[in-house]
N, CA, C, O and the ligand as a Tripos MOL2 file, in Angstrom:
@<TRIPOS>MOLECULE
protein
  301   299    76     0     0
PROTEIN
NO_CHARGES

@<TRIPOS>ATOM
      1 N           0.8130   -1.2280   -0.0160 N.3       1 MET1
      2 CA         -0.1030   -0.0610   -0.0910 C.3       1 MET1
      3 C           0.9660    1.0700    0.0200 C.2       1 MET1
      4 O           2.0270    0.9970    0.6400 O.2       1 MET1
      5 N           0.5130    2.0800   -0.6630 N.am      2 PHE2
      6 CA          1.2660    3.4830   -0.8890 C.3       2 PHE2
      7 C           0.3180    4.5610   -0.3760 C.2       2 PHE2
      8 O          -0.9010    4.5300   -0.5390 O.2       2 PHE2
      9 N           0.9570    5.4680    0.2270 N.am      3 THR3
     10 CA          0.3870    6.7460    0.6220 C.3       3 THR3
     11 C           0.9740    7.8140   -0.1370 C.2       3 THR3
     12 O           2.1680    8.0990   -0.0390 O.2       3 THR3
     13 N           0.0030    8.5350   -1.0500 N.am      4 LEU4
     14 CA          0.4210    9.3770   -1.8810 C.3       4 LEU4
     15 C           0.2450   10.9970   -1.4230 C.2       4 LEU4
     16 O          -0.9190   11.3940   -1.4770 O.2       4 LEU4
     17 N           0.9160   11.6500   -1.1280 N.am      5 LYS5
     18 CA          1.0770   13.1090   -0.7030 C.3       5 LYS5
     19 C           1.4370   14.3030   -1.5920 C.2       5 LYS5
     20 O           2.3510   14.2500   -2.4150 O.2       5 LYS5
     21 N           0.6920   15.3560   -1.3900 N.am      6 CYS6
     22 CA          1.0220   16.4730   -2.3700 C.3       6 CYS6
     23 C           2.3680   16.9620   -2.0940 C.2       6 CYS6
     24 O           2.8040   17.1290   -0.9550 O.2       6 CYS6
     25 N           3.0280   17.1930   -3.1980 N.am      7 THR7
     26 CA          4.5870   17.9450   -3.0950 C.3       7 THR7
     27 C           4.3580   19.2780   -2.5640 C.2       7 THR7
     28 O           5.2050   19.7890   -1.8330 O.2       7 THR7
     29 N           3.2770   19.8870   -2.8710 N.am      8 GLY8
     30 CA          3.4470   21.3440   -2.2140 C.3       8 GLY8
     31 C           3.3190   21.5960   -0.9380 C.2       8 GLY8
     32 O           4.0430   22.4030   -0.3550 O.2       8 GLY8
     33 N           2.2260   20.8150   -0.2820 N.am      9 CYS9
     34 CA          1.9300   21.0550    0.9650 C.3       9 CYS9
     35 C           1.8940   19.9540    2.0170 C.2       9 CYS9
     36 O           1.5240   20.1350    3.1770 O.2       9 CYS9
     37 N           2.3620   18.6540    1.4460 N.am     10 LYS10
     38 CA          2.3220   17.3800    2.1630 C.3      10 LYS10
     39 C           0.9450   16.7560    2.6210 C.2      10 LYS10
     40 O           0.9310   15.7390    3.3150 O.2      10 LYS10
     41 N          -0.1300   17.3460    2.2450 N.am     11 ALA11
     42 CA         -1.3550   16.7070    2.5100 C.3      11 ALA11
     43 C          -1.6120   15.3000    2.0110 C.2      11 ALA11
     44 O          -0.9130   14.9630    1.0550 O.2      11 ALA11
     45 N          -2.4200   14.4760    2.4410 N.am     12 LYS12
     46 CA         -2.6100   13.1630    2.1090 C.3      12 LYS12
     47 C          -3.4430   13.4490    1.1900 C.2      12 LYS12
     48 O          -4.3860   14.2260    1.3420 O.2      12 LYS12
     49 N          -3.1120   12.7240   -0.0580 N.am     13 LEU13
     50 CA         -4.0070   12.7400   -1.1500 C.3      13 LEU13
     51 C          -5.0970   11.3010   -1.5550 C.2      13 LEU13
     52 O          -6.2480   11.3250   -1.9910 O.2      13 LEU13
     53 N          -4.2180   10.1180   -1.2160 N.am     14 MET14
     54 CA         -4.8340    8.7320   -1.2230 C.3      14 MET14
     55 C          -3.9990    7.7640   -0.5880 C.2      14 MET14
     56 O          -2.8140    7.9730   -0.3260 O.2      14 MET14
     57 N          -4.6460    6.6480   -0.3260 N.am     15 ARG15
     58 CA         -3.8500    5.4980    0.0610 C.3      15 ARG15
     59 C          -4.4590    4.7710   -1.1720 C.2      15 ARG15
     60 O          -5.6250    4.7480   -1.5640 O.2      15 ARG15
     61 N          -3.1520    4.0860   -1.7530 N.am     16 TYR16
     62 CA         -3.4990    3.4100   -3.0060 C.3      16 TYR16
     63 C          -2.6940    1.8020   -3.4800 C.2      16 TYR16
     64 O          -1.4820    1.6820   -3.6580 O.2      16 TYR16
     65 N          -3.3450    1.0900   -3.5660 N.am     17 ARG17
     66 CA         -2.6940   -0.3000   -3.5990 C.3      17 ARG17
     67 C          -2.1170   -0.5580   -5.1180 C.2      17 ARG17
     68 O          -2.8490   -0.7240   -6.0950 O.2      17 ARG17
     69 N          -0.7200   -0.5610   -5.1490 N.am     18 LYS18
     70 CA         -0.0710   -0.4790   -6.5440 C.3      18 LYS18
     71 C           0.2530   -2.0470   -6.6480 C.2      18 LYS18
     72 O           0.6260   -2.6830   -5.6620 O.2      18 LYS18
     73 N           0.0890   -2.6000   -7.8650 N.am     19 ILE19
     74 CA          0.4010   -3.8200   -8.1560 C.3      19 ILE19
     75 C           1.5100   -3.8200   -9.1260 C.2      19 ILE19
     76 O           1.2920   -3.2010  -10.1670 O.2      19 ILE19
     77 N           2.7210   -4.4250   -8.9830 N.am     20 GLY20
     78 CA          3.8580   -4.2430   -9.8860 C.3      20 GLY20
     79 C           4.7290   -3.0820   -9.7230 C.2      20 GLY20
     80 O           4.3900   -2.0250   -9.1930 O.2      20 GLY20
     81 N           5.9750   -3.3750  -10.2580 N.am     21 LYS21
     82 CA          6.7140   -2.3220  -10.0660 C.3      21 LYS21
     83 C           6.8050   -1.2580  -11.2300 C.2      21 LYS21
     84 O           6.1490   -1.5050  -12.2420 O.2      21 LYS21
     85 N           7.5090   -0.1650  -11.1900 N.am     22 GLY22
     86 CA          7.4060    0.9950  -11.9820 C.3      22 GLY22
     87 C           6.9410    1.9140  -11.4110 C.2      22 GLY22
     88 O           6.4320    1.8160  -10.2940 O.2      22 GLY22
     89 N           7.0470    3.2260  -12.2220 N.am     23 ARG23
     90 CA          6.4740    4.4070  -11.9230 C.3      23 ARG23
     91 C           5.0190    4.5110  -11.7640 C.2      23 ARG23
     92 O           4.2450    4.0200  -12.5870 O.2      23 ARG23
     93 N           4.6870    5.0610  -10.8530 N.am     24 LEU24
     94 CA          3.0440    5.2580  -10.8340 C.3      24 LEU24
     95 C           2.3680    6.4140  -11.8020 C.2      24 LEU24
     96 O           2.4380    7.5920  -11.4510 O.2      24 LEU24
     97 N           1.8420    6.1130  -12.7880 N.am     25 LEU25
     98 CA          1.4540    6.7990  -13.9000 C.3      25 LEU25
     99 C          -0.0990    6.9360  -13.6650 C.2      25 LEU25
    100 O          -0.5900    8.0650  -13.6570 O.2      25 LEU25
    101 N          -0.8830    5.8290  -13.4730 N.am     26 ARG26
    102 CA         -2.2950    5.8870  -13.2490 C.3      26 ARG26
    103 C          -2.6820    5.3640  -11.8670 C.2      26 ARG26
    104 O          -1.9630    4.6230  -11.1970 O.2      26 ARG26
    105 N          -3.6980    5.7450  -11.5600 N.am     27 CYS27
    106 CA         -4.3590    5.1950  -10.2220 C.3      27 CYS27
    107 C          -5.6250    4.6960  -10.8130 C.2      27 CYS27
    108 O          -6.4050    5.3820  -11.4740 O.2      27 CYS27
    109 N          -5.7580    3.4630  -10.5250 N.am     28 TYR28
    110 CA         -7.3140    2.5920  -10.8380 C.3      28 TYR28
    111 C          -7.7220    2.5430   -9.7450 C.2      28 TYR28
    112 O          -7.1580    2.1240   -8.7350 O.2      28 TYR28
    113 N          -9.2960    3.2080   -9.9440 N.am     29 LYS29
    114 CA         -9.9940    3.5430   -8.7520 C.3      29 LYS29
    115 C         -10.5220    2.3110   -8.0000 C.2      29 LYS29
    116 O         -11.0720    2.4000   -6.9020 O.2      29 LYS29
    117 N         -10.3230    1.1700   -8.6490 N.am     30 ASP30
    118 CA        -10.6190   -0.0830   -7.8160 C.3      30 ASP30
    119 C          -9.6620   -0.4710   -6.7020 C.2      30 ASP30
    120 O          -9.8940   -1.3190   -5.8400 O.2      30 ASP30
    121 N          -8.4520    0.3230   -6.8380 N.am     31 ARG31
    122 CA         -7.2880   -0.0050   -6.0260 C.3      31 ARG31
    123 C          -7.0770    1.1060   -4.9740 C.2      31 ARG31
    124 O          -6.2530    1.0050   -4.0660 O.2      31 ARG31
    125 N          -7.9770    2.3020   -5.1840 N.am     32 ILE32
    126 CA         -7.8840    3.4610   -4.2750 C.3      32 ILE32
    127 C          -8.5990    3.0660   -2.9320 C.2      32 ILE32
    128 O          -9.8090    2.8650   -2.8370 O.2      32 ILE32
    129 N          -7.7230    2.9850   -1.9460 N.am     33 LYS33
    130 CA         -8.3750    2.6880   -0.4720 C.3      33 LYS33
    131 C          -9.0460    3.8550    0.2910 C.2      33 LYS33
    132 O         -10.1320    3.7410    0.8590 O.2      33 LYS33
    133 N          -8.2890    5.0140    0.2570 N.am     34 GLU34
    134 CA         -9.0960    6.1370    0.9160 C.3      34 GLU34
    135 C          -8.5430    7.1910   -0.1600 C.2      34 GLU34
    136 O          -7.4720    7.1990   -0.7670 O.2      34 GLU34
    137 N          -9.6460    8.0900   -0.1950 N.am     35 ASP35
    138 CA         -9.4460    9.3400   -1.0110 C.3      35 ASP35
    139 C          -9.7500   10.6800   -0.4960 C.2      35 ASP35
    140 O         -10.8330   11.0860   -0.0750 O.2      35 ASP35
    141 N          -8.5660   11.3470   -0.5980 N.am     36 TYR36
    142 CA         -9.0260   12.6830    0.1830 C.3      36 TYR36
    143 C          -8.9650   13.7460   -0.9150 C.2      36 TYR36
    144 O          -8.9660   14.9160   -0.5330 O.2      36 TYR36
    145 N          -8.9160   13.5200   -2.1050 N.am     37 THR37
    146 CA         -8.9390   14.4970   -3.1950 C.3      37 THR37
    147 C         -10.1410   15.1230   -3.2360 C.2      37 THR37
    148 O         -11.1880   14.7860   -2.6840 O.2      37 THR37
    149 N          -9.8720   16.2460   -4.0650 N.am     38 ILE38
    150 CA        -11.3330   17.0270   -4.4080 C.3      38 ILE38
    151 C         -11.4050   16.9720   -5.8600 C.2      38 ILE38
    152 O         -10.3680   17.0110   -6.5220 O.2      38 ILE38
    153 N         -12.5580   16.8840   -6.4100 N.am     39 LYS39
    154 CA        -12.8990   16.5060   -7.9830 C.3      39 LYS39
    155 C         -13.5510   17.9060   -8.2960 C.2      39 LYS39
    156 O         -14.3310   18.4450   -7.5110 O.2      39 LYS39
    157 N         -13.1650   18.4650   -9.5290 N.am     40 GLU40
    158 CA        -13.8890   19.5230  -10.2100 C.3      40 GLU40
    159 C         -13.8730   19.0950  -11.6610 C.2      40 GLU40
    160 O         -12.8510   19.1840  -12.3420 O.2      40 GLU40
    161 N         -15.2120   18.5520  -12.2000 N.am     41 GLY41
    162 CA        -15.2810   17.9930  -13.3700 C.3      41 GLY41
    163 C         -14.2260   16.9560  -13.4560 C.2      41 GLY41
    164 O         -14.0430   16.2920  -12.4360 O.2      41 GLY41
    165 N         -13.4410   16.6810  -14.5880 N.am     42 ASN42
    166 CA        -12.5360   15.6080  -14.4410 C.3      42 ASN42
    167 C         -11.1510   16.0150  -13.8510 C.2      42 ASN42
    168 O         -10.1360   15.3300  -13.9780 O.2      42 ASN42
    169 N         -11.2100   17.0390  -13.2820 N.am     43 LYS43
    170 CA         -9.8700   17.1570  -12.6830 C.3      43 LYS43
    171 C          -9.5790   17.0610  -11.2250 C.2      43 LYS43
    172 O         -10.3850   17.6130  -10.4760 O.2      43 LYS43
    173 N          -8.5710   16.4550  -10.7130 N.am     44 VAL44
    174 CA         -8.5400   16.0000   -9.3260 C.3      44 VAL44
    175 C          -7.4150   16.7260   -8.5010 C.2      44 VAL44
    176 O          -6.2560   16.6580   -8.9090 O.2      44 VAL44
    177 N          -7.6900   17.3530   -7.4620 N.am     45 PHE45
    178 CA         -6.9310   18.4190   -6.7600 C.3      45 PHE45
    179 C          -6.6620   17.9910   -5.2980 C.2      45 PHE45
    180 O          -7.4280   17.3050   -4.6220 O.2      45 PHE45
    181 N          -5.4630   18.4930   -4.9010 N.am     46 CYS46
    182 CA         -5.1090   18.3140   -3.4910 C.3      46 CYS46
    183 C          -6.3050   18.9980   -2.7750 C.2      46 CYS46
    184 O          -6.9190   19.9610   -3.2340 O.2      46 CYS46
    185 N          -6.5560   18.3880   -1.6070 N.am     47 PRO47
    186 CA         -7.7850   19.0050   -0.7260 C.3      47 PRO47
    187 C          -7.3080   20.3450   -0.0540 C.2      47 PRO47
    188 O          -8.0950   21.2340    0.2700 O.2      47 PRO47
    189 N          -5.8390   20.4140    0.1410 N.am     48 ASN48
    190 CA         -5.5350   21.3480    1.1630 C.3      48 ASN48
    191 C          -5.0780   22.6440    0.3440 C.2      48 ASN48
    192 O          -5.4920   23.7390    0.7260 O.2      48 ASN48
    193 N          -4.2000   22.5520   -0.8220 N.am     49 CYS49
    194 CA         -3.6060   23.8640   -1.5220 C.3      49 CYS49
    195 C          -4.3230   23.7060   -2.9610 C.2      49 CYS49
    196 O          -4.2510   24.6780   -3.7120 O.2      49 CYS49
    197 N          -4.8200   22.8730   -3.2780 N.am     50 GLY50
    198 CA         -5.4280   23.0780   -4.5860 C.3      50 GLY50
    199 C          -4.6360   22.5940   -5.7480 C.2      50 GLY50
    200 O          -5.2100   22.6300   -6.8360 O.2      50 GLY50
    201 N          -3.2820   22.0970   -5.7000 N.am     51 ASN51
    202 CA         -2.3080   21.6710   -6.4790 C.3      51 ASN51
    203 C          -3.1600   20.4250   -7.2950 C.2      51 ASN51
    204 O          -3.8430   19.6010   -6.6870 O.2      51 ASN51
    205 N          -2.9960   20.4390   -8.7410 N.am     52 LEU52
    206 CA         -3.5320   19.6220   -9.5280 C.3      52 LEU52
    207 C          -2.8250   18.3020   -9.3790 C.2      52 LEU52
    208 O          -1.5960   18.2620   -9.4200 O.2      52 LEU52
    209 N          -3.5160   17.2760   -9.2170 N.am     53 PHE53
    210 CA         -2.8990   15.9560   -9.0940 C.3      53 PHE53
    211 C          -3.1500   15.1770  -10.1650 C.2      53 PHE53
    212 O          -2.3130   14.3440  -10.5120 O.2      53 PHE53
    213 N          -4.2090   15.3180  -10.7710 N.am     54 GLY54
    214 CA         -4.4590   14.4460  -11.9830 C.3      54 GLY54
    215 C          -5.6880   14.7200  -12.6680 C.2      54 GLY54
    216 O          -6.4250   15.6380  -12.3090 O.2      54 GLY54
    217 N          -6.0460   13.6760  -14.0140 N.am     55 ILE55
    218 CA         -7.1490   14.0250  -14.3510 C.3      55 ILE55
    219 C          -7.8760   12.5680  -14.5730 C.2      55 ILE55
    220 O          -7.3090   11.5590  -14.9930 O.2      55 ILE55
    221 N          -9.0390   12.6650  -14.2580 N.am     56 ASP56
    222 CA        -10.0480   11.7090  -14.2520 C.3      56 ASP56
    223 C         -10.4860   10.9720  -15.5120 C.2      56 ASP56
    224 O         -11.3470   11.5180  -16.2030 O.2      56 ASP56
    225 N         -10.0290    9.8820  -15.8610 N.am     57 TYR57
    226 CA        -10.4960    9.1660  -17.1100 C.3      57 TYR57
    227 C         -11.5720    8.1620  -16.8970 C.2      57 TYR57
    228 O         -11.8320    7.3700  -17.8030 O.2      57 TYR57
    229 N         -12.1590    8.1370  -15.8710 N.am     58 GLY58
    230 CA        -13.1630    7.0710  -15.5350 C.3      58 GLY58
    231 C         -12.7140    6.0730  -14.5940 C.2      58 GLY58
    232 O         -12.8040    6.0790  -13.3660 O.2      58 GLY58
    233 N         -12.1300    5.0700  -15.5050 N.am     59 ALA59
    234 CA        -11.8710    3.9830  -14.6720 C.3      59 ALA59
    235 C         -10.4010    4.2520  -13.6760 C.2      59 ALA59
    236 O         -10.1450    3.5330  -12.7100 O.2      59 ALA59
    237 N          -9.6320    5.2660  -14.0580 N.am     60 PHE60
    238 CA         -8.3970    5.5280  -13.6890 C.3      60 PHE60
    239 C          -8.2730    7.0510  -13.5670 C.2      60 PHE60
    240 O          -9.0000    7.8910  -14.0990 O.2      60 PHE60
    241 N          -7.1340    7.2680  -12.7020 N.am     61 ILE61
    242 CA         -6.7750    8.9640  -12.6460 C.3      61 ILE61
    243 C          -5.1920    9.0760  -13.1640 C.2      61 ILE61
    244 O          -4.2250    8.5910  -12.5760 O.2      61 ILE61
    245 N          -5.1700    9.7390  -14.2510 N.am     62 LYS62
    246 CA         -3.8060    9.9840  -14.7060 C.3      62 LYS62
    247 C          -3.2580   10.8370  -13.6060 C.2      62 LYS62
    248 O          -3.7710   11.8530  -13.1390 O.2      62 LYS62
    249 N          -2.1540   10.2740  -13.2720 N.am     63 VAL63
    250 CA         -1.4250   11.3540  -12.0950 C.3      63 VAL63
    251 C          -0.5680   12.2660  -13.0420 C.2      63 VAL63
    252 O          -0.0590   11.9640  -14.1210 O.2      63 VAL63
    253 N          -0.5340   13.4850  -12.3480 N.am     64 ARG64
    254 CA          0.5110   14.2610  -12.8490 C.3      64 ARG64
    255 C           1.8010   14.5320  -12.2770 C.2      64 ARG64
    256 O           2.0130   15.1010  -11.2060 O.2      64 ARG64
    257 N           2.7330   14.0230  -13.1760 N.am     65 LYS65
    258 CA          4.1880   13.9620  -12.5430 C.3      65 LYS65
    259 C           4.7240   15.2310  -11.8020 C.2      65 LYS65
    260 O           4.6760   16.4110  -12.1510 O.2      65 LYS65
    261 N           5.2850   14.6120  -10.5990 N.am     66 GLY66
    262 CA          5.8600   15.7620   -9.9570 C.3      66 GLY66
    263 C           4.8190   16.3590   -8.9150 C.2      66 GLY66
    264 O           5.1740   17.2190   -8.1090 O.2      66 GLY66
    265 N           3.5890   15.8960   -8.9590 N.am     67 SER67
    266 CA          2.6480   16.6410   -7.9820 C.3      67 SER67
    267 C           2.2820   15.8860   -6.7650 C.2      67 SER67
    268 O           1.4090   16.2510   -5.9770 O.2      67 SER67
    269 N           2.9710   14.8530   -6.6570 N.am     68 PHE68
    270 CA          2.8610   13.8630   -5.2660 C.3      68 PHE68
    271 C           4.0010   13.1900   -4.9870 C.2      68 PHE68
    272 O           4.7920   12.9910   -5.9080 O.2      68 PHE68
    273 N           4.2310   12.8130   -3.9310 N.am     69 THR69
    274 CA          5.2880   11.8370   -3.1400 C.3      69 THR69
    275 C           4.6230   10.4010   -2.8960 C.2      69 THR69
    276 O           3.4860   10.3080   -2.4340 O.2      69 THR69
    277 N           5.2140    9.5530   -3.1550 N.am     70 GLN70
    278 CA          4.6880    8.1550   -2.9600 C.3      70 GLN70
    279 C           5.6070    7.5760   -1.6580 C.2      70 GLN70
    280 O           6.8250    7.7500   -1.6020 O.2      70 GLN70
    281 N           4.9400    6.9640   -0.7700 N.am     71 LYS71
    282 CA          5.6230    6.2130    0.3580 C.3      71 LYS71
    283 C           5.1000    4.9860    0.6310 C.2      71 LYS71
    284 O           3.8890    4.9990    0.8510 O.2      71 LYS71
    285 N           5.7240    3.7790    0.6910 N.am     72 GLY72
    286 CA          5.2090    2.7160    0.9810 C.3      72 GLY72
    287 C           5.7200    1.5970    0.3250 C.2      72 GLY72
    288 O           6.9200    1.6750    0.0590 O.2      72 GLY72
    289 N           5.0530    0.4190   -0.0620 N.am     73 SER73
    290 CA          5.4920   -0.7360   -0.5740 C.3      73 SER73
    291 C           4.7410   -1.3320   -1.6380 C.2      73 SER73
    292 O           3.5260   -1.1580   -1.5500 O.2      73 SER73
    293 N           5.1870   -2.0510   -2.7110 N.am     74 TYR74
    294 CA          4.5610   -2.6990   -3.7300 C.3      74 TYR74
    295 C           4.1310   -3.7710   -3.2330 C.2      74 TYR74
    296 O           4.7050   -4.2390   -2.2500 O.2      74 TYR74
    297 N           2.9860   -4.4320   -3.8140 N.am     75 GLU75
    298 CA          2.5420   -5.6210   -3.7590 C.3      75 GLU75
    299 C           2.9590   -6.7330   -4.6820 C.2      75 GLU75
    300 O           2.4740   -7.8570   -4.5530 O.2      75 GLU75
    301 ZN         -1.5350   20.3970   -1.4450 Zn       76 ZN76
@<TRIPOS>BOND
     1     1     2 1
     2     2     3 1
     3     3     4 2
     4     3     5 am
     5     5     6 1
     6     6     7 1
     7     7     8 2
     8     7     9 am
     9     9    10 1
    10    10    11 1
    11    11    12 2
    12    11    13 am
    13    13    14 1
    14    14    15 1
    15    15    16 2
    16    15    17 am
    17    17    18 1
    18    18    19 1
    19    19    20 2
    20    19    21 am
    21    21    22 1
    22    22    23 1
    23    23    24 2
    24    23    25 am
    25    25    26 1
    26    26    27 1
    27    27    28 2
    28    27    29 am
    29    29    30 1
    30    30    31 1
    31    31    32 2
    32    31    33 am
    33    33    34 1
    34    34    35 1
    35    35    36 2
    36    35    37 am
    37    37    38 1
    38    38    39 1
    39    39    40 2
    40    39    41 am
    41    41    42 1
    42    42    43 1
    43    43    44 2
    44    43    45 am
    45    45    46 1
    46    46    47 1
    47    47    48 2
    48    47    49 am
    49    49    50 1
    50    50    51 1
    51    51    52 2
    52    51    53 am
    53    53    54 1
    54    54    55 1
    55    55    56 2
    56    55    57 am
    57    57    58 1
    58    58    59 1
    59    59    60 2
    60    59    61 am
    61    61    62 1
    62    62    63 1
    63    63    64 2
    64    63    65 am
    65    65    66 1
    66    66    67 1
    67    67    68 2
    68    67    69 am
    69    69    70 1
    70    70    71 1
    71    71    72 2
    72    71    73 am
    73    73    74 1
    74    74    75 1
    75    75    76 2
    76    75    77 am
    77    77    78 1
    78    78    79 1
    79    79    80 2
    80    79    81 am
    81    81    82 1
    82    82    83 1
    83    83    84 2
    84    83    85 am
    85    85    86 1
    86    86    87 1
    87    87    88 2
    88    87    89 am
    89    89    90 1
    90    90    91 1
    91    91    92 2
    92    91    93 am
    93    93    94 1
    94    94    95 1
    95    95    96 2
    96    95    97 am
    97    97    98 1
    98    98    99 1
    99    99   100 2
   100    99   101 am
   101   101   102 1
   102   102   103 1
   103   103   104 2
   104   103   105 am
   105   105   106 1
   106   106   107 1
   107   107   108 2
   108   107   109 am
   109   109   110 1
   110   110   111 1
   111   111   112 2
   112   111   113 am
   113   113   114 1
   114   114   115 1
   115   115   116 2
   116   115   117 am
   117   117   118 1
   118   118   119 1
   119   119   120 2
   120   119   121 am
   121   121   122 1
   122   122   123 1
   123   123   124 2
   124   123   125 am
   125   125   126 1
   126   126   127 1
   127   127   128 2
   128   127   129 am
   129   129   130 1
   130   130   131 1
   131   131   132 2
   132   131   133 am
   133   133   134 1
   134   134   135 1
   135   135   136 2
   136   135   137 am
   137   137   138 1
   138   138   139 1
   139   139   140 2
   140   139   141 am
   141   141   142 1
   142   142   143 1
   143   143   144 2
   144   143   145 am
   145   145   146 1
   146   146   147 1
   147   147   148 2
   148   147   149 am
   149   149   150 1
   150   150   151 1
   151   151   152 2
   152   151   153 am
   153   153   154 1
   154   154   155 1
   155   155   156 2
   156   155   157 am
   157   157   158 1
   158   158   159 1
   159   159   160 2
   160   159   161 am
   161   161   162 1
   162   162   163 1
   163   163   164 2
   164   163   165 am
   165   165   166 1
   166   166   167 1
   167   167   168 2
   168   167   169 am
   169   169   170 1
   170   170   171 1
   171   171   172 2
   172   171   173 am
   173   173   174 1
   174   174   175 1
   175   175   176 2
   176   175   177 am
   177   177   178 1
   178   178   179 1
   179   179   180 2
   180   179   181 am
   181   181   182 1
   182   182   183 1
   183   183   184 2
   184   183   185 am
   185   185   186 1
   186   186   187 1
   187   187   188 2
   188   187   189 am
   189   189   190 1
   190   190   191 1
   191   191   192 2
   192   191   193 am
   193   193   194 1
   194   194   195 1
   195   195   196 2
   196   195   197 am
   197   197   198 1
   198   198   199 1
   199   199   200 2
   200   199   201 am
   201   201   202 1
   202   202   203 1
   203   203   204 2
   204   203   205 am
   205   205   206 1
   206   206   207 1
   207   207   208 2
   208   207   209 am
   209   209   210 1
   210   210   211 1
   211   211   212 2
   212   211   213 am
   213   213   214 1
   214   214   215 1
   215   215   216 2
   216   215   217 am
   217   217   218 1
   218   218   219 1
   219   219   220 2
   220   219   221 am
   221   221   222 1
   222   222   223 1
   223   223   224 2
   224   223   225 am
   225   225   226 1
   226   226   227 1
   227   227   228 2
   228   227   229 am
   229   229   230 1
   230   230   231 1
   231   231   232 2
   232   231   233 am
   233   233   234 1
   234   234   235 1
   235   235   236 2
   236   235   237 am
   237   237   238 1
   238   238   239 1
   239   239   240 2
   240   239   241 am
   241   241   242 1
   242   242   243 1
   243   243   244 2
   244   243   245 am
   245   245   246 1
   246   246   247 1
   247   247   248 2
   248   247   249 am
   249   249   250 1
   250   250   251 1
   251   251   252 2
   252   251   253 am
   253   253   254 1
   254   254   255 1
   255   255   256 2
   256   255   257 am
   257   257   258 1
   258   258   259 1
   259   259   260 2
   260   259   261 am
   261   261   262 1
   262   262   263 1
   263   263   264 2
   264   263   265 am
   265   265   266 1
   266   266   267 1
   267   267   268 2
   268   267   269 am
   269   269   270 1
   270   270   271 1
   271   271   272 2
   272   271   273 am
   273   273   274 1
   274   274   275 1
   275   275   276 2
   276   275   277 am
   277   277   278 1
   278   278   279 1
   279   279   280 2
   280   279   281 am
   281   281   282 1
   282   282   283 1
   283   283   284 2
   284   283   285 am
   285   285   286 1
   286   286   287 1
   287   287   288 2
   288   287   289 am
   289   289   290 1
   290   290   291 1
   291   291   292 2
   292   291   293 am
   293   293   294 1
   294   294   295 1
   295   295   296 2
   296   295   297 am
   297   297   298 1
   298   298   299 1
   299   299   300 2
@<TRIPOS>SUBSTRUCTURE
     1 MET1         2 RESIDUE 1 A MET
     2 PHE2         6 RESIDUE 1 A PHE
     3 THR3        10 RESIDUE 1 A THR
     4 LEU4        14 RESIDUE 1 A LEU
     5 LYS5        18 RESIDUE 1 A LYS
     6 CYS6        22 RESIDUE 1 A CYS
     7 THR7        26 RESIDUE 1 A THR
     8 GLY8        30 RESIDUE 1 A GLY
     9 CYS9        34 RESIDUE 1 A CYS
    10 LYS10       38 RESIDUE 1 A LYS
    11 ALA11       42 RESIDUE 1 A ALA
    12 LYS12       46 RESIDUE 1 A LYS
    13 LEU13       50 RESIDUE 1 A LEU
    14 MET14       54 RESIDUE 1 A MET
    15 ARG15       58 RESIDUE 1 A ARG
    16 TYR16       62 RESIDUE 1 A TYR
    17 ARG17       66 RESIDUE 1 A ARG
    18 LYS18       70 RESIDUE 1 A LYS
    19 ILE19       74 RESIDUE 1 A ILE
    20 GLY20       78 RESIDUE 1 A GLY
    21 LYS21       82 RESIDUE 1 A LYS
    22 GLY22       86 RESIDUE 1 A GLY
    23 ARG23       90 RESIDUE 1 A ARG
    24 LEU24       94 RESIDUE 1 A LEU
    25 LEU25       98 RESIDUE 1 A LEU
    26 ARG26      102 RESIDUE 1 A ARG
    27 CYS27      106 RESIDUE 1 A CYS
    28 TYR28      110 RESIDUE 1 A TYR
    29 LYS29      114 RESIDUE 1 A LYS
    30 ASP30      118 RESIDUE 1 A ASP
    31 ARG31      122 RESIDUE 1 A ARG
    32 ILE32      126 RESIDUE 1 A ILE
    33 LYS33      130 RESIDUE 1 A LYS
    34 GLU34      134 RESIDUE 1 A GLU
    35 ASP35      138 RESIDUE 1 A ASP
    36 TYR36      142 RESIDUE 1 A TYR
    37 THR37      146 RESIDUE 1 A THR
    38 ILE38      150 RESIDUE 1 A ILE
    39 LYS39      154 RESIDUE 1 A LYS
    40 GLU40      158 RESIDUE 1 A GLU
    41 GLY41      162 RESIDUE 1 A GLY
    42 ASN42      166 RESIDUE 1 A ASN
    43 LYS43      170 RESIDUE 1 A LYS
    44 VAL44      174 RESIDUE 1 A VAL
    45 PHE45      178 RESIDUE 1 A PHE
    46 CYS46      182 RESIDUE 1 A CYS
    47 PRO47      186 RESIDUE 1 A PRO
    48 ASN48      190 RESIDUE 1 A ASN
    49 CYS49      194 RESIDUE 1 A CYS
    50 GLY50      198 RESIDUE 1 A GLY
    51 ASN51      202 RESIDUE 1 A ASN
    52 LEU52      206 RESIDUE 1 A LEU
    53 PHE53      210 RESIDUE 1 A PHE
    54 GLY54      214 RESIDUE 1 A GLY
    55 ILE55      218 RESIDUE 1 A ILE
    56 ASP56      222 RESIDUE 1 A ASP
    57 TYR57      226 RESIDUE 1 A TYR
    58 GLY58      230 RESIDUE 1 A GLY
    59 ALA59      234 RESIDUE 1 A ALA
    60 PHE60      238 RESIDUE 1 A PHE
    61 ILE61      242 RESIDUE 1 A ILE
    62 LYS62      246 RESIDUE 1 A LYS
    63 VAL63      250 RESIDUE 1 A VAL
    64 ARG64      254 RESIDUE 1 A ARG
    65 LYS65      258 RESIDUE 1 A LYS
    66 GLY66      262 RESIDUE 1 A GLY
    67 SER67      266 RESIDUE 1 A SER
    68 PHE68      270 RESIDUE 1 A PHE
    69 THR69      274 RESIDUE 1 A THR
    70 GLN70      278 RESIDUE 1 A GLN
    71 LYS71      282 RESIDUE 1 A LYS
    72 GLY72      286 RESIDUE 1 A GLY
    73 SER73      290 RESIDUE 1 A SER
    74 TYR74      294 RESIDUE 1 A TYR
    75 GLU75      298 RESIDUE 1 A GLU
    76 ZN76       301 GROUP 0 **** ****
């Protein structure tokens, strides 16, 4: 499980179960365990500072490079 935090303000964005190694490019919604983000249309923002975290494509969120830090372990 990974905890994703905002690069700007360190607020928690979500807890995410990542399968497989490699860089996190997309967050699939069925693997998001806790979601603290704010949505506006198809845009997904940090709940604290409004930093753009990603774009919602329905089944997944395409995350914006550099907008978050990840801490945790792969499964
Ligand atoms: Zn933030």
